[in-house]
All heavy atoms as an XYZ file, in Angstrom:
1010
protein
N     134.518    231.678    273.329
C     134.773    230.786    274.425
C     136.209    231.010    274.867
O     137.136    230.943    274.035
C     134.533    229.347    273.990
C     134.702    228.337    275.087
S     134.168    226.655    274.772
C     134.139    226.442    273.026
N     136.449    231.173    276.144
C     137.810    231.360    276.625
C     138.480    230.000    276.933
O     137.808    229.038    277.261
C     137.805    232.260    277.856
O     137.171    231.597    278.935
N     139.798    230.025    276.843
C     140.564    228.829    277.087
C     140.693    228.598    278.621
O     140.853    229.569    279.406
C     141.938    229.009    276.466
C     142.824    227.750    276.599
C     144.118    227.863    275.862
O     144.805    228.852    275.993
O     144.393    226.916    275.089
N     140.631    227.354    278.992
C     140.777    226.973    280.435
C     142.154    227.445    280.897
O     143.139    227.298    280.133
C     140.608    225.488    280.581
C     140.502    225.057    282.054
N     141.622    224.932    282.799
C     139.403    224.803    282.802
C     141.217    224.574    283.997
N     139.875    224.487    284.005
N     142.248    227.962    282.126
C     143.588    228.469    282.616
C     144.708    227.373    282.601
O     145.847    227.711    282.384
C     143.273    228.925    284.027
C     141.829    228.961    284.193
C     141.204    228.176    283.073
N     144.307    226.129    282.817
C     145.322    225.087    282.834
C     145.852    224.844    281.391
O     147.073    224.620    281.167
C     144.779    223.786    283.392
C     144.527    223.853    284.890
O     145.041    224.750    285.557
O     143.802    222.955    285.423
N     144.973    224.990    280.374
C     145.414    224.861    279.000
C     146.307    226.036    278.656
O     147.331    225.892    277.995
C     144.212    224.825    278.062
S     143.285    223.290    278.108
N     145.936    227.258    279.123
C     146.739    228.430    278.831
C     148.141    228.253    279.471
O     149.135    228.680    278.847
C     146.023    229.684    279.389
N     148.230    227.697    280.632
C     149.486    227.461    281.290
C     150.365    226.553    280.444
O     151.547    226.830    280.216
C     149.308    226.882    282.672
C     150.530    226.439    283.455
C     151.213    227.615    284.027
C     150.147    225.422    284.520
N     149.807    225.467    279.958
C     150.561    224.513    279.137
C     150.957    225.159    277.837
O     152.124    224.991    277.396
C     149.745    223.225    278.916
C     150.382    222.339    277.817
C     149.605    222.444    280.236
N     150.127    225.915    277.234
C     150.476    226.671    275.970
C     151.641    227.608    276.224
O     152.533    227.793    275.411
C     149.269    227.342    275.391
C     148.290    226.412    274.709
C     147.255    227.165    273.919
N     146.213    226.271    273.523
C     146.247    225.500    272.419
N     147.316    225.515    271.642
N     145.246    224.706    272.112
N     151.633    228.318    277.377
C     152.759    229.177    277.730
C     154.036    228.383    277.832
O     155.117    228.838    277.413
C     152.477    229.960    279.041
C     151.568    231.102    278.854
C     151.554    232.068    280.081
N     151.322    231.503    281.369
C     150.175    231.181    281.905
N     149.075    231.441    281.234
N     150.096    230.630    283.112
N     153.934    227.188    278.346
C     155.119    226.297    278.431
C     155.637    225.947    277.040
O     156.843    225.967    276.815
N     154.777    225.573    276.114
C     155.188    225.290    274.759
C     155.854    226.499    274.143
O     156.910    226.406    273.481
C     153.986    224.837    273.913
C     153.634    223.410    273.964
C     152.547    222.957    274.634
C     154.410    222.449    273.275
C     152.223    221.589    274.697
C     154.126    221.094    273.308
C     153.015    220.682    273.999
O     152.704    219.329    274.040
N     155.251    227.670    274.299
C     155.831    228.888    273.736
C     157.215    229.154    274.304
O     158.152    229.487    273.551
C     154.929    230.113    273.995
O     153.653    229.836    273.377
C     155.505    231.418    273.465
N     157.384    228.983    275.588
C     158.695    229.152    276.223
C     159.701    228.114    275.739
O     160.873    228.447    275.450
C     158.562    229.104    277.714
N     159.271    226.845    275.593
C     160.175    225.812    275.134
C     160.708    226.141    273.733
O     161.898    226.069    273.467
C     159.460    224.460    275.117
C     160.240    223.346    274.639
C     161.143    222.630    275.467
C     160.256    222.960    273.303
C     161.949    221.618    275.019
C     161.060    221.928    272.849
C     161.880    221.214    273.713
N     159.791    226.523    272.833
C     160.129    226.794    271.470
C     161.121    227.997    271.425
O     162.033    227.999    270.580
C     158.924    226.998    270.603
C     159.244    227.591    269.250
C     158.130    225.727    270.434
N     160.934    228.950    272.278
C     161.775    230.130    272.353
C     163.073    229.934    273.143
O     163.875    230.825    273.227
C     161.000    231.314    272.900
N     163.242    228.725    273.629
C     164.404    228.396    274.487
C     164.462    229.327    275.722
O     165.525    229.737    276.152
C     165.699    228.467    273.670
C     166.854    227.743    274.384
O     166.579    226.796    275.185
O     167.992    228.182    274.194
N     163.314    229.641    276.243
C     163.175    230.538    277.392
C     162.995    229.703    278.644
O     161.899    229.480    279.143
C     161.990    231.489    277.191
C     161.760    232.459    278.338
O     162.538    232.405    279.377
O     160.900    233.312    278.207
N     164.106    229.190    279.151
C     164.070    228.257    280.289
C     163.663    228.943    281.570
O     163.067    228.303    282.490
C     165.441    227.600    280.485
C     165.813    226.680    279.323
S     164.625    225.317    279.128
C     164.670    225.086    277.380
N     163.844    230.255    281.710
C     163.372    230.983    282.925
C     161.898    230.960    282.976
O     161.352    230.647    284.054
C     163.927    232.433    282.908
C     165.427    232.505    283.150
O     166.003    231.606    283.735
O     166.011    233.525    282.723
N     161.218    231.314    281.885
C     159.753    231.277    281.890
C     159.263    229.840    282.082
O     158.347    229.617    282.838
C     159.227    231.885    280.577
O     159.602    233.243    280.511
C     157.703    231.765    280.496
N     159.859    228.921    281.357
C     159.464    227.503    281.444
C     159.560    227.040    282.905
O     158.651    226.435    283.447
C     160.273    226.670    280.529
C     159.768    225.252    280.211
C     158.344    225.230    279.733
C     160.666    224.563    279.194
N     160.646    227.323    283.536
C     160.855    226.935    284.939
C     159.877    227.572    285.861
O     159.429    226.940    286.864
N     159.407    228.795    285.569
C     158.463    229.475    286.432
C     157.117    228.866    286.398
O     156.264    229.177    287.266
C     158.395    230.964    286.044
O     157.631    231.128    284.864
N     156.817    227.987    285.480
C     155.512    227.360    285.326
C     155.404    226.032    286.074
O     154.321    225.448    286.084
C     155.222    227.130    283.835
C     155.261    228.357    282.909
C     155.042    227.936    281.469
C     154.283    229.410    283.372
N     156.518    225.611    286.699
C     156.488    224.343    287.398
C     156.922    224.548    288.857
O     157.623    225.495    289.172
C     157.384    223.260    286.754
C     158.346    223.655    285.820
S     159.406    222.288    285.192
C     159.437    222.824    283.478
N     156.525    223.576    289.650
C     156.977    223.564    291.075
C     158.388    223.125    291.144
O     158.898    222.434    290.214
C     156.088    222.627    291.946
O     156.223    221.309    291.445
C     154.640    223.099    291.955
N     159.101    223.442    292.205
C     160.527    223.045    292.385
C     160.670    221.598    292.403
O     161.690    221.043    291.975
C     161.098    223.697    293.635
N     159.658    220.818    292.859
C     159.777    219.378    292.961
C     159.006    218.631    291.880
O     158.687    217.442    292.008
C     159.293    218.906    294.360
C     157.844    219.243    294.635
O     157.218    220.011    293.842
O     157.261    218.778    295.612
N     158.720    219.271    290.765
C     157.991    218.638    289.658
C     158.808    217.452    289.159
O     160.028    217.383    289.354
C     157.786    219.647    288.502
N     158.074    216.537    288.575
C     158.694    215.294    287.981
C     158.264    215.137    286.562
O     157.106    215.321    286.221
C     158.299    214.049    288.809
C     158.976    212.818    288.262
C     158.649    214.227    290.307
N     159.248    214.751    285.686
C     159.004    214.521    284.267
C     159.339    213.071    283.979
O     160.471    212.666    284.193
C     159.842    215.460    283.460
C     159.763    215.406    281.928
C     158.605    214.904    281.281
C     160.829    215.730    281.193
C     158.575    214.862    279.891
C     160.772    215.730    279.794
C     159.634    215.258    279.187
O     159.608    215.218    277.801
N     158.368    212.295    283.549
C     158.520    210.844    283.271
C     158.685    210.657    281.768
O     157.745    210.912    281.016
C     157.341    210.060    283.791
C     156.978    210.384    285.207
N     157.571    209.809    286.304
C     156.055    211.277    285.714
C     157.052    210.304    287.408
N     156.144    211.194    287.085
N     159.841    210.187    281.344
C     160.161    209.996    279.918
C     160.297    208.491    279.692
O     161.141    207.852    280.270
C     161.418    210.728    279.533
C     161.738    210.534    278.011
C     161.340    212.208    279.853
N     159.463    207.926    278.792
C     159.481    206.467    278.575
C     160.689    206.074    277.717
O     161.369    206.887    277.125
C     158.183    206.242    277.837
C     157.986    207.481    277.061
C     158.472    208.604    277.965
N     160.820    204.764    277.632
C     161.836    204.238    276.682
C     163.122    203.843    277.327
O     163.241    203.756    278.541
N     164.093    203.574    276.408
C     165.413    203.188    276.826
C     166.443    203.954    275.978
O     166.948    203.436    275.032
C     165.563    201.675    276.572
C     166.876    201.120    277.114
O     167.508    201.734    277.981
N     167.251    200.033    276.586
N     166.607    205.210    276.391
C     167.523    206.086    275.660
C     168.115    207.127    276.586
O     167.824    207.119    277.786
C     166.816    206.736    274.479
C     165.655    207.591    274.878
O     165.868    208.655    275.455
N     164.411    207.168    274.590
N     168.910    208.025    276.123
C     169.603    208.956    276.976
C     168.734    209.942    277.683
O     169.138    210.580    278.661
C     170.722    209.693    276.221
C     170.283    210.585    275.038
C     170.170    212.060    275.502
C     171.427    210.564    274.000
N     167.482    210.099    277.265
C     166.543    211.016    277.953
C     165.532    210.268    278.821
O     164.844    210.925    279.641
C     165.769    211.839    276.907
C     166.566    212.707    275.967
C     165.677    213.392    274.973
C     167.437    213.660    276.693
N     165.505    208.953    278.777
C     164.482    208.175    279.506
C     164.752    208.280    281.057
O     165.886    208.496    281.490
C     164.587    206.703    279.137
O     164.283    206.548    277.784
N     163.640    208.178    281.754
C     163.770    208.104    283.221
C     162.785    209.058    283.864
O     161.921    209.684    283.231
N     162.908    209.116    285.191
C     162.057    209.987    286.019
C     162.965    211.137    286.493
O     163.837    210.981    287.325
C     161.518    209.200    287.223
C     160.778    207.997    286.836
N     159.480    208.006    286.304
C     161.112    206.692    286.875
C     159.085    206.780    286.008
N     160.039    205.976    286.344
N     162.729    212.257    285.877
C     163.548    213.460    286.162
C     162.874    214.281    287.199
O     161.807    214.840    287.011
C     163.761    214.262    284.847
C     164.341    213.416    283.769
N     165.663    213.135    283.700
C     163.742    212.793    282.737
C     165.846    212.351    282.646
N     164.715    212.129    282.041
N     163.505    214.284    288.408
C     162.863    214.863    289.587
C     163.450    216.264    289.888
O     164.654    216.396    290.068
C     163.053    213.938    290.827
C     162.408    212.579    290.577
C     162.713    211.634    291.677
C     162.113    210.287    291.346
N     162.354    209.260    292.334
N     162.546    217.197    289.951
C     162.945    218.605    290.214
C     162.965    219.456    288.985
O     163.332    219.002    287.921
N     162.623    220.705    289.180
C     162.589    221.704    288.056
C     163.912    221.715    287.342
O     163.972    221.749    286.091
C     162.164    223.058    288.646
C     162.201    224.157    287.581
C     161.719    225.498    288.123
N     162.123    225.700    289.495
C     161.314    226.136    290.446
N     160.051    226.317    290.265
N     161.757    226.317    291.687
N     165.015    221.803    288.095
C     166.327    221.891    287.442
C     166.632    220.657    286.593
O     167.169    220.815    285.466
C     167.411    222.122    288.481
C     167.305    223.478    289.119
O     166.696    224.423    288.543
O     167.863    223.610    290.231
N     166.270    219.480    287.042
C     166.512    218.275    286.289
C     165.676    218.256    284.999
O     166.144    217.847    283.927
C     166.201    217.045    287.152
N     164.430    218.739    285.075
C     163.595    218.812    283.899
C     164.138    219.776    282.906
O     164.205    219.482    281.732
C     162.150    219.180    284.319
C     161.510    218.101    285.237
C     161.264    219.445    283.096
C     160.223    218.468    285.908
N     164.506    220.936    283.382
C     165.091    221.976    282.462
C     166.386    221.460    281.819
O     166.618    221.706    280.649
C     165.319    223.285    283.189
C     164.024    223.968    283.648
C     164.410    225.230    284.477
C     163.123    224.297    282.542
N     167.140    220.643    282.540
C     168.368    220.064    281.956
C     168.012    219.107    280.840
O     168.700    219.090    279.799
C     169.186    219.277    283.025
C     169.902    220.258    283.963
O     170.104    221.429    283.592
O     170.352    219.745    285.023
N     166.952    218.344    280.952
C     166.478    217.462    279.889
C     166.102    218.265    278.634
O     166.519    217.993    277.512
C     165.288    216.585    280.309
C     164.663    215.846    279.139
C     165.689    215.579    281.383
N     165.348    219.385    278.858
C     164.974    220.243    277.760
C     166.199    220.866    277.073
O     166.287    220.958    275.868
C     164.003    221.316    278.212
C     162.614    220.788    278.654
C     161.887    221.440    279.541
C     162.144    219.554    278.169
C     160.648    220.987    279.989
C     160.920    219.060    278.573
C     160.189    219.821    279.513
O     158.933    219.293    279.874
N     167.135    221.334    277.875
C     168.396    221.883    277.292
C     169.134    220.825    276.469
O     169.602    221.103    275.405
C     169.314    222.428    278.418
C     168.845    223.737    278.984
C     169.883    224.239    279.987
N     169.305    225.336    280.765
C     168.791    225.217    281.992
N     168.767    224.016    282.589
N     168.256    226.235    282.626
N     169.164    219.639    277.003
C     169.877    218.528    276.328
C     169.204    218.217    274.985
O     169.891    217.963    273.999
C     169.910    217.300    277.184
C     170.730    216.201    276.578
C     171.512    215.406    277.536
N     172.473    214.513    276.883
C     172.816    213.410    277.396
N     172.426    212.999    278.543
N     173.726    212.675    276.718
N     167.900    218.280    274.937
C     167.188    218.087    273.664
C     167.696    219.080    272.620
O     167.968    218.691    271.454
C     165.682    218.279    273.831
C     164.999    217.167    274.565
S     163.262    217.567    274.787
C     162.687    216.138    275.681
N     167.800    220.315    273.015
C     168.252    221.350    272.090
C     169.695    221.114    271.676
O     170.068    221.274    270.542
N     170.562    220.763    272.622
C     171.979    220.538    272.326
C     172.145    219.321    271.400
O     172.907    219.393    270.432
C     172.773    220.321    273.644
C     172.850    221.553    274.502
C     173.354    221.210    275.881
O     173.441    220.086    276.316
N     173.635    222.280    276.665
N     171.509    218.224    271.740
C     171.641    216.995    270.967
C     171.129    217.138    269.517
O     171.563    216.418    268.664
C     170.923    215.806    271.670
C     171.557    215.420    272.981
C     172.840    214.627    272.784
O     173.023    214.011    271.755
O     173.698    214.680    273.749
N     170.183    218.064    269.352
C     169.632    218.235    268.018
C     170.159    219.514    267.294
O     169.660    219.893    266.251
C     168.064    218.313    268.076
O     167.676    219.450    268.801
C     167.514    217.023    268.607
N     171.159    220.069    267.884
C     171.774    221.290    267.365
C     170.713    222.356    266.976
O     170.768    223.026    265.974
C     172.638    220.981    266.127
C     173.893    220.311    266.523
O     174.543    220.606    267.541
N     174.300    219.278    265.725
N     169.704    222.468    267.846
C     168.666    223.469    267.592
C     167.700    223.192    266.482
O     166.916    224.049    266.119
N     167.675    221.955    265.971
C     166.758    221.653    264.837
C     165.413    221.214    265.299
O     164.489    221.083    264.434
C     167.376    220.509    263.941
O     167.448    219.311    264.741
C     168.711    220.894    263.403
N     165.200    221.041    266.591
C     163.932    220.525    267.073
C     162.818    221.541    266.825
O     162.951    222.722    267.105
C     163.966    220.143    268.539
C     162.654    219.604    269.083
S     162.765    219.085    270.786
C     163.604    217.528    270.548
N     161.717    221.044    266.246
C     160.526    221.885    265.988
C     159.349    221.171    266.619
O     159.248    219.924    266.564
C     160.227    222.047    264.465
C     161.368    222.723    263.728
C     161.104    222.714    262.207
O     160.042    222.284    261.760
N     162.087    223.158    261.468
N     158.478    221.963    267.198
C     157.278    221.403    267.857
C     156.069    222.066    267.221
O     155.965    223.247    267.108
C     157.272    221.737    269.374
C     158.545    221.275    270.061
C     156.004    221.265    270.063
C     158.676    219.805    270.193
N     155.108    221.167    266.848
C     153.830    221.709    266.313
C     152.700    221.201    267.211
O     152.413    219.981    267.233
C     153.591    221.216    264.877
C     152.275    221.702    264.332
C     152.044    221.186    262.905
O     152.940    220.677    262.242
N     150.813    221.284    262.448
N     152.098    222.096    267.988
C     151.061    221.722    268.935
C     149.766    221.444    268.152
O     149.384    222.198    267.285
C     150.815    222.869    269.983
C     149.691    222.481    270.897
C     152.091    223.131    270.734
N     149.169    220.293    268.474
C     147.962    219.909    267.817
C     146.716    220.088    268.656
O     145.674    220.489    268.152
C     148.077    218.419    267.371
C     149.202    218.199    266.391
C     149.548    216.723    266.225
O     148.783    215.872    266.666
O     150.590    216.453    265.665
N     146.840    219.815    269.979
C     145.700    220.003    270.879
C     146.172    220.072    272.305
O     147.193    219.478    272.667
C     144.758    218.745    270.715
N     145.397    220.837    273.096
C     145.660    220.943    274.511
C     144.246    220.832    275.154
O     143.361    221.654    274.893
C     146.340    222.284    274.880
C     146.542    222.376    276.399
C     147.665    222.430    274.168
N     144.069    219.842    276.002
C     142.763    219.525    276.583
C     142.853    219.483    278.090
O     143.766    218.936    278.646
C     142.277    218.127    276.109
C     142.479    217.856    274.602
C     142.203    216.348    274.337
C     141.560    218.747    273.791
N     141.858    220.093    278.765
C     141.801    220.117    280.207
C     140.577    219.371    280.728
O     139.531    219.295    280.036
C     141.739    221.557    280.724
N     140.696    218.810    281.932
C     139.538    218.118    282.525
C     138.920    218.979    283.632
O     137.895    218.595    284.196
C     139.924    216.751    283.060
C     140.757    216.756    284.307
O     141.202    217.862    284.734
O     141.041    215.707    284.853
N     139.498    220.167    283.911
C     138.936    221.025    284.945
C     139.267    220.544    286.357
O     138.808    221.175    287.307
N     140.046    219.499    286.493
C     140.394    218.951    287.824
C     141.915    218.914    288.012
O     142.438    218.179    288.792
C     139.834    217.580    288.012
C     138.330    217.493    287.941
C     137.786    216.079    288.088
N     138.218    215.246    286.950
C     138.979    214.132    287.085
N     139.386    213.687    288.270
N     139.346    213.449    286.044
N     142.618    219.744    287.220
C     144.047    219.815    287.378
C     144.878    218.914    286.455
O     146.050    218.677    286.717
N     144.202    218.393    285.414
C     144.910    217.531    284.460
C     144.778    218.135    283.070
O     143.716    218.634    282.706
C     144.294    216.121    284.413
C     144.377    215.447    285.716
N     143.231    215.069    286.423
C     145.387    215.069    286.493
C     143.573    214.507    287.545
N     144.909    214.519    287.640
N     145.857    218.112    282.318
C     145.868    218.591    280.922
C     146.568    217.537    280.093
O     147.608    217.007    280.478
C     146.580    219.949    280.795
C     146.772    220.329    279.352
C     145.847    221.035    281.570
N     145.980    217.286    278.934
C     146.665    216.430    277.981
C     146.977    217.296    276.739
O     146.158    218.085    276.295
C     145.750    215.300    277.510
C     145.455    214.317    278.610
S     144.265    213.041    278.140
C     145.190    212.229    276.823
N     148.236    217.190    276.259
C     148.584    217.927    275.051
C     149.132    216.893    274.048
O     149.693    215.870    274.432
C     149.653    218.990    275.346
O     150.840    218.360    275.714
N     148.955    217.236    272.778
C     149.458    216.425    271.717
C     150.213    217.336    270.731
O     149.734    218.379    270.391
C     148.314    215.724    270.964
C     147.494    214.841    271.900
C     146.366    215.363    272.568
C     147.912    213.560    272.111
C     145.669    214.563    273.421
C     147.161    212.770    272.980
C     146.064    213.244    273.690
N     151.398    216.867    270.339
C     152.196    217.649    269.412
C     153.039    216.748    268.528
O     153.244    215.543    268.863
C     153.113    218.639    270.142
C     154.109    218.011    271.077
N     153.862    217.731    272.404
C     155.373    217.622    270.818
C     154.950    217.166    272.957
N     155.867    217.092    272.007
N     153.512    217.273    267.426
C     154.426    216.595    266.560
C     155.816    217.174    266.758
O     155.952    218.398    266.789
C     153.988    216.715    265.076
O     152.732    216.070    264.969
C     154.971    216.013    264.167
N     156.793    216.317    266.864
C     158.216    216.696    266.998
C     158.918    216.384    265.699
O     158.763    215.257    265.182
C     158.915    215.947    268.141
C     160.402    216.299    268.194
C     158.270    216.190    269.468
N     159.684    217.327    265.240
C     160.604    217.105    264.075
C     161.957    217.585    264.515
O     162.116    218.641    265.115
C     160.127    217.895    262.882
C     158.832    217.434    262.272
C     158.386    218.386    261.143
N     157.023    218.006    260.724
C     155.922    218.417    261.296
N     155.962    219.251    262.303
N     154.749    218.008    260.855
N     162.975    216.727    264.257
C     164.343    217.083    264.641
C     165.328    216.225    263.879
O     165.013    215.156    263.351
C     164.548    216.888    266.153
N     166.569    216.720    263.851
C     167.676    215.956    263.309
C     168.746    215.799    264.394
O     168.934    216.697    265.205
C     168.308    216.705    262.132
C     167.351    216.802    260.953
O     166.795    215.747    260.559
O     167.150    217.917    260.433
N     169.394    214.655    264.360
C     170.460    214.357    265.304
C     171.485    213.509    264.619
O     171.241    212.350    264.271
C     169.884    213.639    266.563
C     170.905    213.333    267.602
C     170.215    212.836    268.901
N     171.181    212.636    269.886
C     171.621    211.395    270.249
N     171.121    210.299    269.677
N     172.537    211.264    271.190
N     172.646    214.109    264.339
C     173.622    213.386    263.552
C     173.060    213.111    262.159
O     172.560    214.001    261.494
N     173.098    211.849    261.770
C     172.593    211.495    260.437
C     171.152    210.923    260.523
O     170.646    210.392    259.549
C     173.496    210.433    259.783
C     173.617    209.149    260.549
O     173.114    209.083    261.702
O     174.167    208.185    259.995
N     170.479    211.093    261.662
C     169.115    210.643    261.833
C     168.150    211.815    261.889
O     168.497    212.842    262.423
C     168.965    209.838    263.141
C     169.652    208.524    263.168
C     169.219    207.750    264.363
N     167.835    207.322    264.270
C     167.457    206.144    263.689
N     168.324    205.288    263.297
N     166.170    205.849    263.637
N     166.988    211.576    261.413
C     165.895    212.533    261.547
C     164.706    211.840    262.199
O     164.623    210.604    262.175
N     163.819    212.639    262.757
C     162.643    212.047    263.376
C     161.466    212.970    263.136
O     161.608    214.198    263.078
C     162.792    211.750    264.867
C     161.684    210.877    265.395
C     162.937    213.043    265.667
C     161.968    210.310    266.779
N     160.282    212.380    262.949
C     159.002    213.080    262.988
C     158.053    212.137    263.649
O     157.718    211.051    263.164
C     158.541    213.440    261.592
C     157.213    214.153    261.581
C     156.779    214.664    260.228
O     157.632    214.878    259.346
O     155.558    214.821    260.033
N     157.589    212.522    264.835
C     156.770    211.602    265.663
C     155.808    212.432    266.498
O     156.067    213.523    266.921
C     157.675    210.754    266.549
C     158.427    211.579    267.608
C     156.882    209.605    267.177
N     154.601    211.836    266.713
C     153.620    212.454    267.561
C     153.876    212.090    269.005
O     154.230    210.955    269.320
C     152.237    212.067    267.195
C     151.789    212.640    265.833
C     150.405    212.334    265.407
N     149.502    213.035    266.340
C     148.359    212.518    266.758
N     147.950    211.324    266.385
N     147.575    213.253    267.557
N     153.708    213.077    269.904
C     153.929    212.881    271.327
C     152.781    213.420    272.095
O     152.164    214.442    271.685
C     155.249    213.623    271.748
C     155.463    213.529    273.268
C     156.464    213.068    271.027
N     152.432    212.771    273.194
C     151.429    213.258    274.097
C     152.033    213.463    275.455
O     152.911    212.711    275.895
N     151.612    214.565    276.109
C     152.049    214.833    277.453
C     150.839    214.907    278.370
O     149.822    215.554    277.987
C     152.841    216.160    277.546
C     154.099    216.227    276.721
C     154.702    217.652    276.768
C     155.114    215.204    277.198
N     150.910    214.307    279.510
C     149.867    214.357    280.522
C     150.345    215.171    281.711
O     151.330    214.723    282.360
C     149.435    212.938    280.972
C     148.317    212.944    281.942
C     147.023    213.027    281.567
C     148.584    212.791    283.300
C     145.957    213.035    282.451
C     147.556    212.755    284.195
C     146.231    212.932    283.804
N     149.790    216.315    281.948
C     150.221    217.216    282.999
C     149.348    217.113    284.211
O     148.138    217.053    284.071
C     150.203    218.654    282.519
C     151.120    218.999    281.364
C     150.700    218.770    280.081
C     152.385    219.562    281.639
C     151.561    219.096    279.006
C     153.208    219.856    280.554
C     152.790    219.633    279.258
N     149.917    217.215    285.415
C     149.157    217.436    286.651
C     149.525    218.849    287.047
O     150.692    219.201    287.146
C     149.545    216.442    287.712
O     149.284    215.090    287.203
C     148.752    216.673    288.967
N     148.483    219.618    287.391
C     148.680    221.040    287.742
C     148.011    221.277    289.091
O     146.849    220.932    289.319
C     148.061    221.951    286.660
C     148.778    221.699    285.345
C     148.127    223.418    287.070
C     148.164    222.314    284.114
N     148.785    221.849    289.997
C     148.278    222.197    291.341
C     148.648    223.644    291.628
O     149.841    224.019    291.506
C     148.909    221.242    292.403
C     148.464    221.639    293.801
C     148.563    219.830    292.115
N     147.693    224.431    291.998
C     147.964    225.807    292.350
C     148.545    226.615    291.226
O     149.337    227.530    291.453
N     148.139    226.312    289.971
C     148.609    227.053    288.844
C     150.040    226.752    288.401
O     150.593    227.478    287.592
N     150.569    225.615    288.873
C     151.923    225.216    288.464
C     151.880    223.717    288.093
O     151.159    222.897    288.690
C     152.910    225.392    289.649
C     153.022    226.836    290.127
C     154.271    227.404    289.674
C     154.430    228.795    290.293
N     155.544    229.515    289.724
N     152.778    223.358    287.156
C     152.908    221.937    286.758
C     153.689    221.203    287.846
O     154.739    221.655    288.287
C     153.651    221.852    285.411
C     153.963    220.412    285.067
C     152.830    222.502    284.299
N     153.109    220.085    288.268
C     153.788    219.276    289.302
C     154.255    217.906    288.727
O     155.117    217.298    289.338
C     152.863    218.958    290.494
O     151.742    218.181    289.993
C     152.384    220.222    291.150
N     153.704    217.516    287.593
C     154.067    216.174    287.028
C     153.755    216.181    285.581
O     152.740    216.731    285.150
C     153.224    215.093    287.753
C     153.790    213.714    287.550
O     154.724    213.313    288.260
O     153.295    213.001    286.635
N     154.683    215.579    284.801
C     154.478    215.424    283.355
C     154.793    213.992    282.985
O     155.873    213.486    283.260
C     155.426    216.369    282.555
C     155.385    217.799    283.036
C     155.181    216.241    281.064
C     156.519    218.667    282.535
N     153.831    213.335    282.364
C     154.026    211.969    281.832
C     154.028    212.062    280.310
O     153.089    212.621    279.724
C     152.916    211.046    282.296
C     153.156    210.437    283.640
O     154.107    209.698    283.796
O     152.393    210.852    284.558
N     155.052    211.508    279.681
C     155.177    211.544    278.225
C     154.807    210.218    277.641
O     155.200    209.149    278.145
C     156.632    211.909    277.868
C     156.868    211.951    276.361
C     158.291    212.365    276.044
O     158.774    213.379    276.583
O     158.927    211.607    275.275
N     154.111    210.264    276.503
C     153.816    209.092    275.715
C     154.137    209.438    274.259
O     154.126    210.572    273.862
C     152.350    208.674    275.795
S     151.788    208.235    277.442
N     154.424    208.388    273.457
C     154.732    208.625    272.053
C     154.050    207.524    271.194
O     153.732    206.488    271.687
C     156.256    208.652    271.800
O     156.497    208.896    270.437
C     156.905    207.319    272.190
N     153.836    207.892    269.927
C     153.196    206.924    269.058
C     154.136    205.836    268.576
O     153.720    204.834    268.129
C     152.572    207.600    267.834
C     153.550    208.160    266.849
C     152.924    208.859    265.641
O     151.655    208.745    265.461
O     153.627    209.505    264.900
N     155.463    206.055    268.674
C     156.440    205.104    268.197
C     157.679    205.090    269.088
O     158.669    205.743    268.814
C     156.845    205.434    266.736
C     157.620    204.290    266.092
O     158.218    203.465    266.792
O     157.653    204.253    264.830
N     157.566    204.342    270.162
C     158.645    204.298    271.179
C     159.949    203.766    270.611
O     161.005    204.247    270.936
C     158.191    203.514    272.388
C     159.052    203.594    273.634
C     159.325    204.998    274.051
C     158.405    202.804    274.760
N     159.866    202.763    269.691
C     161.080    202.217    269.118
C     161.807    203.255    268.293
O     163.050    203.363    268.371
C     160.729    201.010    268.225
C     160.283    199.806    269.039
O     160.609    199.718    270.208
O     159.589    198.936    268.471
N     161.084    204.068    267.522
C     161.722    205.102    266.725
C     162.328    206.212    267.597
O     163.412    206.696    267.359
C     160.686    205.733    265.791
C     161.241    206.824    264.933
C     162.304    206.414    263.936
O     162.393    205.194    263.608
O     163.078    207.250    263.460
N     161.618    206.553    268.678
C     162.149    207.530    269.642
C     163.438    206.987    270.292
O     164.454    207.711    270.401
C     161.118    207.912    270.669
C     161.720    208.751    271.793
C     159.962    208.670    270.039
N     163.439    205.736    270.700
C     164.604    205.107    271.331
C     165.774    205.142    270.306
O     166.906    205.501    270.713
C     164.359    203.707    271.756
C     163.670    203.628    273.133
O     163.619    204.669    273.845
O     163.127    202.549    273.453
N     165.538    204.787    269.085
C     166.577    204.757    268.062
C     167.154    206.157    267.839
O     168.371    206.318    267.741
C     166.079    204.186    266.795
N     166.296    207.154    267.870
C     166.743    208.579    267.617
C     167.607    209.056    268.723
O     168.634    209.686    268.508
C     165.551    209.444    267.409
C     165.898    210.879    267.160
C     166.342    211.270    265.877
C     165.794    211.860    268.140
C     166.677    212.607    265.628
C     166.154    213.165    267.900
C     166.572    213.537    266.645
N     167.201    208.815    269.995
C     167.941    209.373    271.153
C     169.023    208.477    271.664
O     169.679    208.835    272.611
C     166.914    209.704    272.249
C     166.009    210.872    271.955
C     164.678    210.796    271.740
C     166.381    212.227    271.815
N     164.185    212.088    271.490
C     165.250    212.953    271.536
C     167.626    212.935    271.900
C     165.264    214.328    271.338
C     167.657    214.277    271.666
C     166.474    214.977    271.412
N     169.188    207.290    271.107
C     170.242    206.383    271.606
C     171.555    206.590    270.916
O     171.681    207.245    269.923
C     169.800    204.907    271.396
O     168.712    204.641    272.241
């Protein structure tokens, strides 16, 4: 069974993120894509535009001194331009560490990501880590 093209797109994004390949990652989204990050911390908010999204990803790497690890658990498509992915994040920041499951809900139009909504299993822990 072959993987749905929208799932393959999201998996390419994960691969690029882990490799710190922002050029490839940026090529997978529209210029006006939006990334919605929940919570009340330095990464929270509605990041509008590919460059703003890539800045958030770069900041994650900088703030964690490159310790962030992502383990993809599942990538699911509905065949109508929506993909849900689930992964575990492990990272250190200063004297804090985190291990938390995260879900991303992608909207894909014309083979490009246009919108990403993030959810987490423990918003308080995520806020404490990034604050």
